[in-house]
N, C-alpha and C positions, 0 to 999 in steps of 0.2 A: 357413473361408477368407474373407477380405474381398472384397466385391464390387469388380469392376474398374471403373475410371473411364476414360471415353473421353478421348483427348488434348484438352486445352483446355476440358474440361467441369468442372462442379462434382462434388465428392465425393458419392456416392449418399447419399440421406437419405429419411426418411419425413416428408412434409409434415404440419404440425399448426398451422394458422393462421399466426401470425407466426414460429413456430419451425420448425426443421429438425432432427428427431430422428436421432441417429446412435448406434449401439451399437458397442463395440469388437469386433474380429474379424469383424464382419458388414459394417459401413459404412466401416471404416478399418482399416488394419494397426496392430497393436500395435508400438510402437517401443521396443525393449529399452534402447537407449542413453539415451533420454530418461527411461525409468522409473528406471534406476540413478541418473541425475543428480538426479531428484526425491527418490529414497530418501535420498540423502546430504544434500540441502538441507532435509529436514524439520526439521533442527536449528534452522534460522532461524525457522521457523514456531512452534517451541516457545518462542520469545522472548516470545510473548504471555502466557505463564504468570505471570511476575513482575508484569506490568501488572495482571492480574486479581487477583493476591494483594495487591498494594500498594494499589490504588485501590478495590477492591471488597471486600477482606477475604476472598476465597474460599480454601478449602483447596486444596492441590495437586491432589488427585484430582478436585475439581469443576472446577478450571481446565482440566485436561487433557481433561475431558469436552467443554468448550466448544471446545477446539482440534480435537478429533476430529469433532464435529458440523460445525464450520466447514469442516474438511477434506473432508468428504463433500459439502457444498454447492459446493465449488470445482468439482467434476466436473459440475455442472449446465450450465456454460457450453458446453463442447464437446458435451455431450449434446443441448442445445437449439439448437445451431447457431452459437455465438459462438466464433470461432477464436482464442482468447486463453488465456494463462496468467493466471488471476485472482489477486488478492492482497488485502492490506489497503489501507485509505485512509491510507497511512503519513504523508503530510504533515499530515493533519488529526488524528492521534492526540494530539500534545501539546496541541492546543486542546481536544480532548474531555476530556483528563485535567484541564485547568484548570476546564473547565465542571463536571464531576461533583464536583470537590473543593469546589465551593461549597455542596454539599448534605451533610447529616450522613451519616456512614458507616452503612450498614445499609439498611433499607427505603426511606428517602427517596432515597438515592443510586441504588439500583436502579430506583426508579420514574422518576427523571430520565433514566437511561440507556435504559430501555425506551421512554419517550415519544419521546426523541430518535431512537433507531434505527428505531422504527416509522414516525415522521414522514419520515425520510430514505427509507425503503423505499417508502412510499406515494407520496411526491413523485416518485421515480424511475419508478415504474410509470405514474403519470399522464402524466409527460413522455414516456415511451416510447410510450404510446398515442396522445398528441396530437402528438408530434414537436416540442414547443415548447422543448426544452432549449437548442438553439443560439440561439434568439431571446432567451431570458432571459439567458443569459450575455453575449451581444453587447450587451445594454442596460446592463451593469455597466461603468463606466469603467475604463480600464486602471489608473489609480491605485489604485482599490479592489481590483481583482484582484491587483495587485502587493502591496498591503498585506496581503491575507489570506495570501498565500504567504510573504511576509517574516515576518509574525507567527507562522506555524507554524514557521518556521525558528528564530526567536528562542526560542519556547516549547520547542522540542526541546532546545536547548542548556541552557536554564534548568532544565528538570526533572532534568538530570544534575548541574549545578553549584551549585544552590541549597544553602545551608547544611544539612548533615545528609542530603543526597541521595546518589545512587549513588556519585559521585566520592569522597566522604569515606569510603565503605566499601571501595572497591577502587581506590585512587589509582594504584598501580604498574600493575596489570593493565590498567586502562582506558587509561592513558598509552601503554603498549607496544602494546596491541591496536589502538587507534585510530590510532596513528602508522603501523603497518604497513598498516592498512586504507586510510587516506588515500593512502599511497604506491601501493598496488596499484590503487586505483580512479581516482585523479585526477592522479597525477604524470606530467608530460610525459616525464620521463626513462624511466619504466617503459614508457610507450606506445612510446617509440622503440626499445626492446630486446625487447619481448614477441614480436613477429612473427618475430624471428630465432631464437627458441628454442621448440620444441614444448611443453616443460614449462611455461615462462612463459605461453605462449598458453592452455594448459589452466587454469592458475592464474587468469588474468584472467577466464575464463569462469565461474568459480565464485562470483562476487559476494562476499558477506560470509562465506562458508563458511570460507575460510582463517583469518579472524579468530577464528571460533568454535573451530576446532581449536587455534589458538595459545592461546586463553584456557584451554582444558582443560589445557594443559601449564604455562603461565606462572602462573596464579593459585594453584595448589597449591604451586608451587615457592617463591613469595614469601610464602606463608603467609596469603593473603587468603581462601582458601576450603579446605575439606578435600578430600583426594583423593576422587574418586567411588567409591561402593560399587556396583559393577556387580551388577545383579540380572538373573536369566534368566527368560524366559517372555513372557507377553503383557500389555500394559498393561490395567489394569482401571479405566477411567473411571467416576466416580461419577454416572451419569446419574440415578439415583433421587434422590439428594441434590440435584442440580442442579434438577430439576423440582419437587421438593417444597419447597425452601428458597430458591430463587433466581429463580423465575419466577412469572407471574401465575396459574399453575395450582396454586400452593402458597401459600407464605407472603407473597408480594408482592401487595398490592392493585393493581388496575388504576390507572394514573396518572390524576390529575385533569386537567381542562381547563387549569388554570393551568400544570401541568408541560409540556404540549404547547406552550402559548404561549411560555413562557420559553425553550424550546429552539429556537424558530424561527431566531434569529440564528446559532446553532451549525449548524443544518441547512443554512442558506444557505451558510455558509462552507465546510462539508464538500462541498456540491454543486459549488461552484466548483472545488475540487480534483479532484473526480471527473470533471468535464467535461474538465479538462486531461489526465487519464489516457486518456479516450476519444480525444481528438485524437492523442495519442501512439500509441494502439493502431492507429488507421487508418494513420498514417504508417509504422509499422513493417511492417504487413501489406502496404501498397501497395509498399513498398521491396522486400520479399521476393518479391512476385509478379512483379516485373520480371525476376527471374532464372529464373523457372519458367513457361514457356508451357504446360506440360502441365496445370495446374490453375487453374481460376477460383475465387478465394476471395471468398465473399460476406460482407463485414463490414457489418453494419447497426447503426448507433448506437442506433436505436430498440429493436432486439432486445436489445442490450447493456443498455440502461436497464431493460428488463423483467426480465432475468435477475438483475442485481445488486440491483434493487429487490425482487425476490422473495426473494433471499437475506437481505437486511437485514430484511425483514418476518418471515420465518421465525425468524431468530435473535432478534429482539426478543421473540418469544413463548417460544421453547424454550431460548435460550442467550444472553442479552444480553452483548455483547462490546465491549470498549474498542477493538479494532482495526478494527471495522466491516468491511463486505463491499465491496470495491472491484472495478473492472472490469479491473485490470491489475497484474501483478508485472513491472514494466518490465525489470529486469535479466534475469530468466529468459525473458521473451518475446524479448528480444534474442538470448539463447543458442539458443533453439528456432529462431528465424528464420535465424540464421546457419547452423545445421546444415541447415535446409530448403533454403537457397540452393545447397547442395552437390549437389543433384540428386535424382531420384526413387529411386535406389538407396540413398541415405543416409537419406531420409525420404519415404515415398510421398505422404503428405498432411499438411498443417499441422495437421489435426485429430488425426491419430495422434500427432504429437509433443507437442502441448499437452496432450492427454488423458493420454497415458502419463506425462508429467512429474507431473501431479497425482495419478495413481494411485500413483506412487512416493512422493510426500510422505505420502499417506494411509496407505500401508503402514507407513512409518517411524514414525508416531505410535503405532502398535500394538506396536512391537518394544521391549520393556522394557529391554534392554541399551543401546539408543540413548538412550532417555529418561533412564535413571539415569546414563549417561555425562555428559550435558550439564546435568543438574539443578543441580549446585553452581554453575555459571558462567552461568546464565541471566540473572542480574542484570547481569553484564558484557556479555553478548551484547545485552541490551536497551540498555544505555548506548551501545554501539558503533553500533547501529542508529539510535538517536536522533541521535547526533552526526553520522553520515554523512547522515542525512535533513536535519538542520539546515543542513549545508554546501550540499546540493543545493537546498534551498528558498530559501536566501538568494540563491544564484546565479541561480536561475530567476526569483525575485521581482524582482531588479534588472533582469534582461533584459526582464521584462514591461513595465516603465515605458518610456514613449516620450519624455518630456520631463523636464527637471530639476524642474519643478513636480510631475509625476507621482511622481518618486522621493522628493521631500520629503514629499508627502502620504502615500506608502506607508510611509516610514520612521516617521513619527509614528503612523499608524494601526496598523502592525505592532507597535510597542512597546506601545501601549495594549491591543491585542488580546491580546498575550502576557502582560500583567501584570494586566489587569482583565476579560478574557473577551471572547467574541464580540459580545455586545450593545453594550458600550462601544466596542469596536474599530470595529464597523460604523457606529455613530452618529458617531464621530470622523471616519471617512472621508467620510461623507455631508456633514457640516458643512464640512469642509475643501474638498471638491470644489465645493460651492456658493460658499463665500467666495472661493476662488482663481480659479475658472473662470467666475464670473458675468460676463455680457457678454463672453464669451471672444473674444479676437482672435488667431487662429492665427498671424498674422505675427509676434507677439511671443513665440511658443514657441521655446524653445531645445531642439532635438532632441539627445538624449544622444549618440547614435552619430555624428551629423554633427560635433558639437563635438569628440569624441574624435578623429575622423578629421582634422579641421583641426589640432588640436594635434600629432598625429603628423607631419603634413606639415611643420609649422613646425619641429619638432625635426629632421626629416630634412634 
């Protein structure tokens, strides 16, 4: 039975330096509803498999071993005191795809990925220990932050629509699925009707899962994939092959210093995205806490740095991964927080909800019928994920710009970053910021949102 929490206090824990260790059933209640939700949403996480197959050349069994290992590490967050549903560094995935594609498939590409992920993990740990993360990001001009996010959006769309890419393989399925996905996630019409219908409200809380279910039905009907061959039993990830053929403990030599240096622009770009996720984490948790006076939630960004830094470091050694290890799965954090707001009877502690959700996804990876059901359509699921992420990244990137000059710099920088990689993109952003903002005169800035507001007033 879980330890009781006094009203207004923190959930019980075992202190361990910067960490607060919590075990299920002892330090928090297991939340069955969130577990079931996570079990269903495991299909989304399996979308990492086609990335690993296409960009690293991994067999299916090795790719799912990485998914399972990553899934186990997701549980570190709540275990060590970080009250979040962690996920991928989704906006940076297209940029990493472009980066690793610059290296020859095989040993060289794996070395580049290992050097990048290890650098990202160590950077996060150092910033978590020193607390310098916020200072580093605040020193980056808005135009460059906007450019990185815009570039990730452009790249996400490009990896699907380039000649010979995913869209050419599944044009009908992707068109139908992404159309439905955009409507459910972004349509103002759907937002206006979802709260009037319980079924639509549940549908809206499932994120991209309805798109995956639709793909399972549509893609075989139009003949773009075969019908799934359901197999029964437990998934058998090829951990032995993963460690002997795809890590530094086997066939992959430790990366050279040059590999680490060449990956630094990509590391910096990914960190900018990560920092944005942490800002969103804090905002979601603070909003949820307003509805619940019974629990004090301690969200510490330095602790979050340490946890996802540790995850990236571990994965770089034992299972290098294109998706990276991020601090937040925003859509599912929203779902957990919304249920948390309903009161203590619905969810005793935010830790119980977040942990139970990730226990559910981890269980799903091991259930062979689920894996074999979605296996034929994972390429379509990946395409849908990338296009949705592209939409969000472009929207967020534009909003990050403050002036029309910011937006112009960001647009050019983002296009270069998406087509030539992080190093060229960052160099372009730095040069443009210097040329355009040298001897900066703030009175000559045209603020985007003030200009829009003035135009609206004139129209009215």
